[in-house]
C-alpha positions in Angstrom: -15.0 -5.5 24.5 -15.6 -8.8 22.7 -16.0 -8.5 19.0 -18.9 -10.5 17.5 -18.2 -13.0 14.8 -19.5 -11.7 11.5 -20.3 -14.7 9.1 -20.0 -12.5 6.0 -16.6 -10.8 6.9 -14.3 -13.2 5.1 -16.5 -13.0 2.0 -16.3 -9.2 2.2 -12.6 -9.2 2.6 -12.1 -11.6 -0.3 -14.3 -9.4 -2.4 -12.1 -6.4 -1.5 -9.1 -8.4 -2.7 -10.8 -8.9 -6.1 -11.5 -5.1 -6.3 -7.8 -4.4 -5.3 -6.6 -6.7 -8.1 -8.9 -5.0 -10.6 -7.7 -1.5 -9.7 -4.1 -2.7 -9.8 -4.6 -4.3 -13.2 -6.1 -1.2 -14.6 -3.3 0.9 -13.1 -0.7 -1.5 -14.6 -2.3 -1.2 -18.0 -2.2 2.6 -17.7 1.5 2.4 -17.1 2.1 0.0 -20.0 0.1 2.2 -22.4 2.0 5.3 -21.2 -1.2 7.1 -20.3 -1.3 10.7 -19.1 -0.2 11.3 -15.6 -3.6 12.7 -14.5 -5.3 9.5 -15.5 -2.7 7.4 -13.6 -3.1 9.7 -10.5 -6.9 9.0 -10.6 -6.3 5.3 -10.5 -3.6 5.6 -7.8 -6.1 7.5 -5.7 -8.7 4.7 -6.2 -6.0 2.2 -5.1 -5.1 4.3 -2.1 -8.8 4.6 -1.0 -9.4 0.9 -1.5 -6.3 -0.1 0.5 -7.1 2.3 3.3 -10.7 1.0 3.5 -9.6 -2.7 3.4 -6.9 -2.2 6.0 -9.2 -0.3 8.3 -11.8 -3.1 7.9 -9.3 -5.8 8.7 -7.9 -3.9 11.7 -11.3 -3.2 13.1 -13.1 -6.4 12.4 -10.6 -9.2 11.7 -7.6 -8.6 13.9 -9.6 -7.4 16.9 -11.7 -10.5 16.7 -8.7 -12.8 16.2 -6.8 -11.2 19.1 -9.8 -11.7 21.4 -10.5 -15.2 20.2 -6.9 -16.4 20.6 -5.9 -14.3 23.6 -4.9 -17.4 25.6 -2.9 -19.1 22.7 0.4 -17.4 22.5 1.7 -19.1 19.4 -1.5 -18.2 17.4 -1.4 -14.6 18.8 2.3 -14.3 17.7 1.3 -15.5 14.2 -1.6 -13.1 14.1 0.4 -10.1 15.3 3.3 -11.0 12.9 0.8 -11.0 10.0 -0.6 -7.6 11.1 2.9 -6.1 11.3 3.8 -7.5 7.9 0.6 -6.0 6.4 1.5 -2.6 8.0 4.9 -2.7 6.4 3.5 -3.6 3.0 0.9 -0.7 3.2 3.6 1.7 4.2 5.6 0.8 1.1 2.5 0.9 -1.1 1.4 4.3 0.2 4.8 5.8 -0.3 4.8 4.5 -3.9 1.3 6.0 -4.5 2.4 9.4 -3.0 5.7 9.5 -5.0 4.1 8.3 -8.2 1.4 10.9 -7.9 4.0 13.7 -7.9 4.3 14.7 -11.6 8.0 15.8 -11.3 9.0 12.5 -9.6 6.9 10.5 -12.0 8.5 12.0 -15.1 12.0 11.6 -13.6 11.5 8.0 -12.4 8.9 6.5 -14.8 10.9 3.3 -15.4 11.7 2.8 -11.7 8.0 3.3 -10.9 7.0 0.7 -13.4 9.4 -1.8 -11.8 8.1 -0.9 -8.3 4.5 -1.3 -9.5 5.3 -4.8 -10.7 7.0 -5.6 -7.4 3.9 -4.3 -5.5 1.7 -6.6 -7.7 3.9 -9.6 -6.8 3.7 -8.7 -3.1 -0.1 -8.2 -3.2 -0.5 -11.7 -4.8 1.6 -13.4 -2.1 -0.1 -11.4 0.7 -3.6 -12.2 -0.5 -2.7 -15.9 -0.9 -1.3 -15.9 2.7 -4.4 -14.2 4.1 -6.9 -16.4 2.3 -5.0 -19.6 2.9 -3.6 -19.1 6.4 -5.0 -16.1 8.2 -8.7 -16.1 7.3 -9.3 -19.8 8.3 -8.6 -18.7 11.9 -11.7 -16.5 11.8 -14.3 -18.9 13.1 -17.0 -18.6 15.8 
């Protein structure tokens, strides 16, 4: 089934990116200020929900459209599928971090490591968003 072009999709995805960065920023500040674990877990849950929603949205609307639109252009399809696989790998790492960090015992034992991992995830998110907005999203056209 051909997926219809949605003129507001890229705007919505970019808006999701802003929300993700806001949640990440709030989470980072909670870490820096050594807030209670329960408060950190609430923010981790928000991050997880937002990531799940965004990825689902991209898979359903963006990637399915791009795969259909460029089905006869193997180099573009390879680029698109590589981008999708890379995103799946990033999400896997982020979700494992969220699950591990949500565990009070692990959190207390590895607080410093978690802070470093959170910083790394932030760097990866920045690079990924730049990649999507500069190189992937421009492929989404009618």
